[in-house]
C-alpha positions in Angstrom: -4.5 -28.9 -28.4 -1.7 -29.8 -26.1 -1.7 -33.5 -25.3 -0.5 -32.8 -21.7 -3.9 -31.2 -20.9 -6.1 -33.9 -22.3 -7.6 -31.9 -25.1 -9.7 -29.8 -22.7 -10.8 -26.4 -23.9 -11.5 -23.2 -21.8 -15.2 -23.4 -22.8 -15.5 -27.0 -21.6 -13.7 -26.3 -18.4 -15.9 -23.3 -17.7 -19.0 -25.4 -18.2 -17.6 -28.0 -15.9 -16.9 -25.4 -13.2 -20.6 -24.2 -13.4 -21.9 -27.7 -13.2 -19.8 -28.5 -10.1 -20.9 -25.5 -8.0 -22.6 -26.0 -4.7 -25.8 -24.5 -3.4 -24.1 -24.5 0.0 -20.8 -25.9 1.4 -19.7 -26.1 5.0 -16.7 -27.4 6.9 -18.7 -30.6 7.5 -19.0 -30.8 3.7 -15.3 -30.4 3.4 -14.8 -33.4 5.7 -17.3 -35.4 3.8 -15.7 -34.6 0.4 -12.3 -35.4 1.9 -13.5 -38.8 3.2 -15.1 -39.6 -0.2 -11.9 -38.7 -2.0 -9.8 -40.7 0.4 -12.0 -43.8 0.1 -11.9 -43.5 -3.7 -8.1 -43.1 -3.7 -7.6 -46.0 -1.3 -9.9 -48.3 -3.2 -7.7 -47.7 -6.3 -4.4 -47.6 -4.4 -3.6 -44.2 -5.9 -0.4 -42.5 -4.8 -2.0 -39.1 -4.1 -2.1 -36.3 -1.5 -5.5 -34.7 -1.0 -6.3 -31.4 0.6 -9.7 -29.8 1.2 -9.7 -26.2 2.5 -12.6 -24.2 3.8 -11.7 -20.5 3.7 -8.2 -20.2 5.1 -8.4 -23.4 7.1 -7.1 -26.8 6.1 -10.0 -29.1 7.0 -8.9 -32.4 5.4 -5.5 -33.8 4.4 -4.4 -37.3 3.5 -1.1 -38.4 2.0 -1.3 -41.9 0.7 1.5 -44.3 0.2 3.7 -43.4 -2.7 3.5 -39.6 -2.0 6.3 -37.4 -0.7 6.7 -33.8 0.6 7.0 -32.8 -3.1 3.3 -33.4 -3.4 2.7 -31.0 -0.5 4.7 -28.3 -2.3 2.8 -29.0 -5.6 -0.5 -28.5 -3.6 0.7 -25.2 -2.1 1.6 -23.9 -5.6 -1.7 -25.1 -7.1 -3.6 -23.5 -4.3 -1.8 -20.2 -5.0 -3.0 -20.4 -8.6 -6.6 -21.1 -7.6 -6.6 -18.2 -5.1 -5.1 -15.8 -7.6 -7.2 -16.7 -10.6 -10.4 -18.1 -9.0 -10.4 -20.9 -11.5 -9.1 -24.5 -11.6 -5.4 -24.9 -12.3 -6.1 -26.9 -15.5 -8.4 -24.1 -16.7 -5.7 -21.5 -16.1 -3.1 -23.6 -17.9 -5.4 -24.3 -20.9 -6.4 -20.6 -21.2 -2.7 -19.8 -21.5 -2.0 -22.6 -23.9 -4.9 -21.5 -26.2 -3.1 -18.2 -26.4 0.2 -19.9 -27.2 1.6 -18.7 -23.8 3.5 -20.5 -21.1 1.8 -19.6 -17.8 4.7 -18.6 -15.7 6.3 -16.6 -18.5 3.1 -14.9 -19.5 2.2 -14.0 -15.9 5.7 -13.3 -14.5 4.7 -15.5 -11.5 7.5 -17.8 -10.3 7.1 -21.6 -10.7 8.4 -21.9 -7.2 5.2 -20.3 -6.0 2.6 -20.9 -8.8 1.9 -24.2 -10.6 -0.7 -24.1 -13.3 -0.9 -27.9 -13.5 -4.2 -29.8 -13.2 -5.2 -30.8 -9.7 -6.4 -27.6 -8.1 -10.0 -26.6 -7.8 -11.9 -23.7 -6.3 -15.0 -24.8 -4.4 -17.7 -22.4 -5.5 -21.1 -21.7 -3.9 -23.8 -20.2 -6.1 -24.4 -16.6 -5.2 -21.5 -16.6 -2.7 -18.4 -17.3 -4.7 -15.3 -19.3 -3.8 -15.4 -20.8 -0.2 -12.7 -23.4 -0.4 -10.1 -25.4 -2.3 -9.7 -29.0 -3.3 -6.3 -30.2 -4.4 -4.9 -33.5 -5.5 -1.2 -34.2 -6.3 0.5 -37.4 -7.3 -0.9 -38.4 -10.7 -0.3 -36.8 -14.1 -2.0 -33.4 -14.2 -5.1 -34.4 -16.3 -5.7 -37.4 -14.0 -5.4 -35.2 -10.9 -8.0 -32.9 -12.5 -10.3 -35.8 -13.5 -10.1 -37.3 -10.0 -11.3 -34.0 -8.5 -14.1 -33.8 -11.0 -15.1 -37.4 -10.2 -15.1 -36.7 -6.5 -17.0 -33.5 -6.7 -19.6 -35.1 -8.9 -20.0 -38.1 -6.6 -20.3 -35.8 -3.5 -23.0 -33.8 -5.3 -24.9 -37.1 -5.9 -24.6 -38.1 -2.2 -26.1 -34.8 -1.1 -29.0 -35.2 -3.5 -29.9 -38.7 -2.3 
């Protein structure tokens, strides 16, 4: 296991993706998820940029203190990976590492356009497919991924209560 990806496996990440699917997800949900993520990040004073997309529309974006335009570029490249592979950026990276491959070398995709680093997540709706994207940039890649997982889990709980 590569220590930069937190010991995650493809199987564990696939199970996580299934668990965090939505029954429905709307632009209003994108705003609610963004607000939850922003409040969580502010509470912890995290230096992150957060994006929530619904389809091809950027619905929510927040760039907290400590971030730069580099974080915007990381999010663009993470989103490209999610759109191309319909999987979280960490899952794509881990899949390649499990095959002893470096993502950009194996795919031929330029690092300037595609970043398989944790912090990009496809928002899936059961029986519909991917309807959006959540991205976080500013922390080490595993922490970006875990922050998204935490926010999606918390948002699921708020919808059930």
